[in-house]
N, C-alpha and C positions, 0 to 999 in steps of 0.2 A: 504494499500500500504506499502511496506517496504521502509524505508528511506535509501538513498544511503550510509550514514555513518554506517549503520548496515549490510553492505555486505563487507566481508573481505577475503583475501586469508589466513589469520592466522586462528588458531584453537581456538581463544578466541576473545571476543569483549571487548576491554579496557573500563573499567568503568561499565561493565555489568556482571551479573551472568546468566549463561545458566541454565534455569529452566527445559526446555524440548527440546528433539530432535524429529523432525518429520521424519527424514530420508533424503534421497537424493531428492533434487529438481533439475529439469533439463529443459533446453530449447534446442531444436534442430531445426536447419535451414539447408535446402539443397538448394544450389545455383548453377547456371550454368552461364557461361559467354555467353553473346550474341555474335553473329557473328561480329557485328559492334564494340563491345567492344574489342573482341579478335583481330580484325584487327588494331584498334587504339593502343592497347597495344603492338602488334607486331612492329608497327612503332616506338613506344617509345623505344623499346629494341635496335633499331639501334643506337640511340644516347647514350644509357647507362643511369645510374642513377635510380632514383625512378620511378617506373611505376605507375603513379597516378591513372590510371583507375583500376588497380588491388588493389591498396591500398584502394580506395573508396569502392570497392566491398567487400573486406575483413572486413573493418570497419563496413559497414552496416550489414553484416552477423553476426558479433560478437555482435553488438548492439541488433539486433533482437533476437538472442539466449539468451542474457542476460535478455532482457525484458520478454521473455517467462519463463525463470527460476524464475524470481521475481514473476510473476503471479502465477506460480504453487506453490511456497512456500507460498504465501499469501492465496491461496485456502486451503492449509493444516492447516492454522492458525498460521503460523510463523510470527515473526516480525524482523527476522534477518537471515543471511546466513553466515556460516563460512566455511573455506576450499574451497572457490570458485576457480574453474579452467576452462580453455578452452581446447578443443581438436578439431582437424580437421582431416578429412580423405577424401582422394580423392576416390569417389565411382566409377567413370568412367572418362574418359578423359574429362576435362572441367566441371565436376560436383563434388562439394565438400560439405561434411557435416560438419557443425560447431556445436559443443556441448558445452554448458556452464552448469556447475553443481556445487553443493555444498550441505552442510548439512543445511537443514531448521531447525531453532531453535526459541524458545521463550526465550527472554532474558529480564531481569529486571535491571534497573539502580541501582547501589550500592552507589550512591553519598550521 
């Protein structure tokens, strides 16, 4: 399993030397809103502010995509990920794809 401190949005891992790149690792999740959740969120919009139902849905989707990316990188033999990013696309009304991707690498400590 890849340790959390070896995943970064930067293009280097401080204190480590990149020995090998395995290419892009990615995790994709496609989520839809439930009718009950959409109704609850609609009610929250009346009062304004943070729409907690959507915030929770987005956070779960990002976490799932992140975990899938980590698993794919580990399967490739990586012990780190650099240049990690998220992207999201609405595929259809109420259906969103969340993509988490980065470069899977093998890095060694230079301490």
